[in-house]
N, C-alpha and C positions, 0 to 999 in steps of 0.2 A: 070949648069945654075940655079940660084936661082929663085924660083916662088914667085910672090908677092901674099899675102893673098887678098882675095876679100874684098873690103872695102864696108860696108853697111852704111846706114844712121846713123848719130851720134844721138842717141836717147836722150842722156844726154843734148846735145846742144838744140835739140828741146824742151825738157822739160823746160830748163832754159829760152828759149825765150817765150814760152807759159806762164810759171809761172810769168815771169816779166811783159808781156803784160796784164795778168789777174790782177796782183797786181796793175799796174799803172791804169787800167780801174776802178777798185773798189775804189781806193784812190781818183781819180780825180772826179769820178762819184758820190760818196757817202760821200765825205768829202769836197773837195775843191769847186767844181762847185756850189753846192747848197748854200754854205755860201757866195761865191762871188755873187751869184744871189741875195741873201738877202741884201748884202752891196749895190750893184748897184741900188736896187729897191728904196733906200732912195732918190737917185738923179734923178730918171726918172719919177717922179710924173708929172701929168699934171693939169693945172688949169681949170677953168670952161669953158674957150674957147678952150681947147684942146691943148694948148701950153705947152711944157715941161718946168717946173720950177724946177730947181735943189735945190733951197733953200727954197721951199715952206714948207717942213716938218720941217726944222730947225727953220723957222719963227714961225710956229704953236707951235713947242716945247717951244720956248722962251716965246710965249704970252699966251699959254694955261696952263692946269693944269698938264701937263706931268712931269715937274720937281718934283712935289710933290710926285710921285710914286718913283722917284730916291732918294729923301730925305728920304722918309719913309723906303725904303730897307736899305739905309746907316745907318739910326737911329737904325733899328733893328739889323744890323750887328755889330755895335759898342757896343750896349748894351749887345748882346749876348756874344761878346769876354769877357766882364767883368764877367757876371753871370756864363757862362758855365765854365770859368776857375776857378772861386771860388768854384762852386760845385763840379766840376770834380777833382780838386786838393784835395778837402776835402774828397771825398769818397775814393780816393786812399790812402791818408795819414791815414784815420781812419781804413782802412782794411789791409794795407800793412806795415806802419811805426810805428804807435802807438798801444800799447797793449790795445785793446778796447774788452770788454767782448761780445761774440757772433759775432765775426768778420766774421766767415764763413757764418752765416745767413744774416748778413748785406750785405756782398759781393753778395750773390744771389739776394737779393732785388735790389741792385744798378745796377746789370746786366740785369734786366728784359727788359731794352730798347733794348737789342740785339735780343730779340725774337718777338718783335712787334714794329713797327715804321709807319711813314707816316700816312695814313687815320686811320689804326687800332689804333694807339697811340692816335691820336687827338679825335677818337671816345670815347676811354676810358676816357679821360679828360672831354669831353663834357657830358658824362654820369653822372659825378659827379657835374660839376660846371656851366653848362649852366642854362638858366632861369628855366628849369623844372628838373634840375639835383638833385640828391639825397641829396648831402651835401648842395646845395643851398637852397632846400626846408626845410631842417632841420634848417638852419640858419635863414631863413625867419620866421619860427615859433618862434624862440627864439628872433629875432630882426625884428619885423613887418615892421619897417621903411627902412629896407635894400633893396637896389636896386637889383631886380632879374636879370637885364641885365648886371651885373658886369663882367661876363666872356665873353667879346667881345673885338674886337679891339686889339690895341697894347699890353696892359697889359696881356690879355689872350694868345696872340701869344708868348710873351716873356717868361711867366710863363711855357707854354707847351714845347717850344723848348729848354729852359734852361735844363730841365730834359731829353728831348729826345736826345740832342746832346752830352751827357757825355759818351756815349758808347765808343767813340775813347779814351777818358781818361781811361775808365775801362780796355781797352785792351792795348794800347801803353805805357801810362804813368805808368801803373802797371808793365809792363816788364821793363821799364827803372829804376824804383825804386828798383826792385829785383835785378838788375845788379849792384847796388852800392856796393862798397867794404866796409865791416863793419870795416876793420882795420883803415880807415880814421876817421870814426865816433868814434871808440874807442880812437883813438889818440887825438882827439879834447876834448873828455870828460876827459882823463887823464891830459890834460893841464888845466883843471879847467873850461871849457866852459859849460854853463848850457844847458839843453836839446833843448830849443827853439833857442838859439844862434847856436847850432850845426845844427839845422834844416835850419836855413836861411843862415848860412855862409858856411856850408859844403855840405848839402844834396841838397838844391835847385839849387845852381849853376851847379851841374851835370844834372839836369833835364831841364835846360834852352833850349838846342837844341830841345828836344822833345816838350817842351811847345810852343816854337816858331812855330814849324810845326803845332801843334794842333790849335794854335791861328789863323794862316793864313787860315787853313781849316775850322775853325768855322766861320770866317768872311765871307768867300765864301759861306758857307751853309746859313748863315743869309741873304746875299745879293741875293741868288738864291732861297730862300724859296718859296714853292708853296702850299703844302697841308694845313699846319696851317693857313696861311693868308686867303686862299680860304674858309676854313670851319669856321673860327672864325671872318671873316669880317674885314681884314686889307688891305688897299690899297697899295700893294707893287708891284714891277715890273713884276714878273712871272705871277700872276693872270690877270694883265692888258694885257699882251702880249697874253694870251690865249683868253681873251675876244675879243680883237681887231682881232685876227686871225679868229674868227667865225662871225665877223661883215662884212658889205659890205659898198660900197660907198654911197648906197642909205640911209644908217642909219646915217653916220657920215663922216666927211672929211678924205679921204685917210687912212683908218684904217691899211691897210697892211703895208704902208710905215712907219706909226707910231710904229707898232709892230716890224718892222725890226730895227728902230732906237733904240728902248728900248733894243732889243736883242744885238745889236752892243755895246751899252754902257755897258751891263753887260759883254760882251766879253772883252772889254778893261780893265775893273776892274779886271777880272779874270787873263788875261794875266799879267798885271802888278804885281799882288800879287804873282803869280807863279813864275815869273821872280825873284822877290825879294827872294822868299823862296829858289829857286834854287841857287841864288848867296850865300845866307847864308849858305847852306848845303855845297857848294863847298869850302868855306873858311876852313872847318874842325874844329872839336872840340875834344880836347883830354883831358883825365883826367889821372893825374899821380896816379897810385895805387901801392900797394905792390906786389911783385912777386907771393906770396901765397894768393889768393883772398879768403876772408872769407865771408860766408853767412850773410846777413843782420839779425840782431836780433831786434825784436820789442822793441821799447822804452816805458817804463812806465811813465806816467805822474805822478810826485811825489806830486804835489800840489793837495790837495783833492778837492778844489773848481774847479780848472781848469779840473781835471779828471772828476768830475760830469757834468760840463757843456759840455765837449766833448762827453760824453755818451748821454746826452740829445739831443744834436745836431745830433749825429749820428743816434739815433732812430727816430727823427722827420723826417729826410731825408728818413729813411727807410720807414716810414708811407707814405710819399708823393709818393715814388716809388710804393710801394705795394698796396696802397688802390685801384687805378684804376684797377689793375690786378685782385685782389680779388673780387671786386665788379662786374666786367665784367663776371668773371667765375661763381659767384653765380647766377647772374641775368639771365645768359644764360640757367638756368634750371627753371626759373619761367614762368608762363604763361603771355600771352599778357596784360591783365588788371593790373597785378601786376608790370610789367615792366613800363607801362604807369604811374601808380600811384607811382612808386619807393618805393614799400612796400614789405617787406620780410615775407612770411608766408610758414609754411611746407605744408599746404594744396594747395598751388599754385605750388608745385613742378611738373615739366613736362619735357618731352623730345622732345616735339613738335617743339622747336626751331632748333632742329637738324634733326628729322625724322618725317614723317608722316604729315597728314593734318587734319584740323578740320573745322566744319561748323561755320559760324558767323551769329548770330541773332541780329537784331537791329530794332529800331523803327524810322520811318521816321518823318519828320517834321509835317506831316499830321496825325500822330498817327497810321500809318499802319505798322504792323509787317512784316518784311522782313527777308528771309533767304538766305545767300550766301554760297553755298556749296563749301567746300574745300579751302576757300580764306585765312584761317590761315594755313600757311605751314612753314616747317622747311627748313634749309639751303639745305639739300640734297633731298628735295621734291618740291623745287621751280625752275621752269624752268629757270628763270633769274639768280639765283645764281649758279646753276649747269652749265649753259652755260658759265658764267663768269669764274668759276673755271676751266672748261675744256679749254676754250680759252687761259687763262693766263698760265696754265700748259703747253700746247703745245707750245705757242710762246715763253715763258721763257726757256723751255728746249731746243728748237732749237737754240735760240739766244745764250744761255750759252755754248752749245756744239760747235756752229760755231765759237765763240770767241776763245774757247780753241784750236780748230783745227787750225785756222789761226795763233794763237800766237805760238803754238808748232812748226809748219813748219817754221815760220819766225825766231824764236829763234835759231832753229837748223841751219838755214842759217847765222844767225849773228854770232854765234860761229865758224861756219865753215870758215867764211871769216872775222874773227876779225881783228881789226886794219886796215881795208880798208874802204874807203869812202862809198862804196855801202851798207855795213852792217850798217854803222851809219845813212845812208839815210833811210834804211828800219825801223830801230828803231824809228827814228824821225817822220816817217809817222804814225807809230802806236801809238805814244804818242801825236800826233796832237790833237785828240779829248779832251785831258786834258786841252788844252789851252782855250777851249770854254765851255760856260755854256751849260748845257743839253738843256735848252729851246731854244737856238739859233739853235742847231743841229736839233732839232725836228720841230721847226718852219721853218727852211729852206727846210727840207724834205717835209713838207706839202705844202708850197708854190711852190717849184720848180717842184715836181712831180705831182701836181694837174693840169694835162693837158696832151696833146699828146707831150711827151718829146721825142726828137730824141735820147737821150742817152740810152733810154730803149726801142728802137724800136717802138717809137711812142705810148707806153702804158701810160695810166693814173693810177699811182699806188695809188692815193687817192680815186679811184672809187671802191664802192662796196666792194667785197672780197679782192681786191688788197691791201687795206689798211693794211691787216694783214702781207703781205710781207713787206710793208714799216716799220710797227712796228718791225718786226724781225731785219731789217737792222739797224733801230735806236737803238735798244737794243744792238745789236752786237757792233756797233761803239762805243757807250758810254762805254762799258765794256772792250774794247781792252786794254786801258793803265793799268788798275788794272791787267788784266790777264798777260800782258807782264812782269810787274815788278815781280809778284809772280812766273811765270814760268822761267824767266830768272835767278832768284835766285836759283831755283832748278837745273838748268843746270850747275851752278858752282860746284855741288857736283859730277858731272861725271869725273872720272879719264881719262885723255887723253890716258893713257896706255891701257885702255880697247878697245878704238877705234883702236889704233895702232895693238893690238893683233888680233882684228877681221879682219882688212885689211890684215895682214900678213897670215891669214888663208884663204884668198881668198874671204871674204864676200864683197858684193857690198855695196856702201853707203846706199842704201834703206834698205838692209837686216840688215846692222849695226845699222841703225837707229831704225828699228822695233824690233830687237832682243836684242840690247844692251842698247841704250840710253833711249828708250820709257819706258821700265819697271822700270828703275831708277827714272824717273821724274813722273811716272804715279800717285803715291799717291798725289803729289802737284798738278797735273792737275785736279784730281778729286776733290780735295779740292776747287780749283778755280771754277770749275764747280758748286759745291755745293753752295758756297758763292754767285756766280753770280745768280744762279737760285733763291736762297733765297731772294736776293734783288729785282729781276725783277718780281717775282710771286705776290708781294704786291705793286708794283711800281704804283705811281699816276701821277707824274709830266708829263711823256711822254704820258701816257694814255689820260690825259686831253687835251693834244695838238692834239692828233690823234683822238679825240672822234668822234665816229659814231656809228650807229646801228650795223655795221659789225665788228667793232673793240672795243666793250665794254668790257674792261678787268674787272678782279675781283674787283680791287680797285675802279673802276668807279661804279660798281654794289653796293658795300658797301656804297659809298658816297650818292648814289641816293635812297637808300632803304626807308629812311624815308621822302623823298621829299613829296610825295603825300600819305602818310600812312593814310589809313582810309577814303579817299575821295570816297563818294558814295558807301561805303561798299567794295571797292577794296583795293588791295595792303596792306592787313592787316598783322600784326605782323612783319612789317619792323624793328622796334626796337629789337624784339627778334632775328630775323635773323642776325641783325647787331652784337649783343653781341655773338651769337654763331659763327659767321664768324670770329670775333676777336679771339675767343678761338681756332678755327680751325687753324688760321694763327700762333698762338703762338705755337701750338703742332708741326705743320710742321717745323717752324723755329727752334724750340728747338731741334727737332730730327736731323735736318740737322747740327746744330752747335755742337750737341753731336758727330755725326759721324766725323765731321772735327776735332774739337779741343779735343774731348774725345778719341774715338777709333783711329782716324786717326793720333793723336799726339803721340801715344805710339811707342817706338822703339821695335826691335825684342825682346830683353830681357823681357820688360814689357809685351809684348803679350804673350810670353810663360808662364810667371809666372801668368798672368791673366787666361790663359787657364787651367793651373795646378790647380788653386784655384777653377775655375768653375767645373772642373771634380771631385775634392774633395767634394764640396758641393752636386753635383748630386749623387756621391756615397753614401754620408751620408744620403741623402734623400731616396735613393733607399733601403739602409739598414734599415731605420726606418719603411718603409712600409713592407719590406719583413722579418723583424725581424732578419736580419744578419748584423753584424757590418762590416763596410768596412775595408778592408785589409789595 
């Protein structure tokens, strides 16, 4: 008689049910429902008599000044597409295609926007060009009739964002131009084509797919711009949404519904543009190349006049990129009076902007001498900046790690159930935040969870310390699409035979994932974590939407450092701390990028060779001090 084995509970089925229910709960609760709430709030406004008027906001939009914010954002986006592409293509051609002297140094200058952005970058440009800026002060001395307020509004935002948004060109267009087959260039030259004809007829067509993608992303960046318009005084959509989100019906007519309408308008533009981009990419773009691909050789500009003009243009761009960085670093070591006066002196050299405190002595309007003890403080000696650094570090690290965990689990599920509708559905859910502008997601979170929401057990997530959890969720949601695309690309490197071998050896799916798959994709996952952390640590747009005393991030602290600097002898040295904070951000960002694209990008052979050279240098150094030559 055959005995039947005792059947226990199917743990794998329970895990699948629990995981699916949790995923659905998070997707609906933190993506779909808040955004639907924002959409419906537009049509549920009430008039003065308390009657619901679905068209009230639309009528207000048509009759008021709200269209001007949309027009201003569109104007900025269109102009940015032109200026960013001109400058972005220029810096790539000057460093990768043409033979320009000092190309390596130029490349380093052009890529400085990778280590500081947002509020930190705008701060650097303000330090030079605003009404009290160093370069503006020098220009006013030479041209007394010059308008000191020139660096405000549209022109200032366009100038700043033009150079801030070329980082994508420096990364992606550079890779595209390095992938060009030199045989095609050489063939065109052998047929008698001149260098610039080769550039426009052979090289540029191969870059069009990348340029189109960069153009769409630049347009969306300009449309959703936040930090530069806010700090430089330009009335665009995002700053207005944040302003309306903090207003009440007692101040103006249905501000929340108006903010919701502007958010939805941004979402419509974003969805249309991304749909066009996706359709364009699906068409496919192919380039016929030779079987033996040749590395691109830099082209010399034979005409001496054109060659000289190219060099002048290259170094003028280098000065524009590098001057804010150098000045911020130098002035971060100057004392407060020197920073306020924008004067450089060796006698004013100090470390107080970073460490320590000093007393401040001043004379009141009545001629009385007063002393404020310790009000001049550095970044790491000031309670506000230290608190902002600590809060941003913790929130960014948690959100970056959470996004990686969610995506790794989801991608493993997607590959395990590839070619099935449920896998495609999971991937679509994780890409859903990409269709929406960041401001819409954050505004939806703020309004939906600002109350006793049944979806989170009646908790108000915008109340006091709860706002930190809300910020983490917003950070995580926004970073999911990027993490998905990067981690999914890493999973393609896993050989299916490895998983089959582990299964044949009796390993469970969980053990196979932890012992076989995860070690292979771990370098890519760590790189995604580092890049997400780098972006979130100095993030401003979302922080401004969730702004409160309990959720004041580092970027918000930097932005407000000089708001009331020196008033009644308090909040001193805000300018010095802001300079030092920008340097601190550049150091952190540069270190992370080096670990990701420097150390992390090396293959095994390069790492072994690097270790061998390092040991040889250490042995040589040891022999120098001991008097023994290294073997």
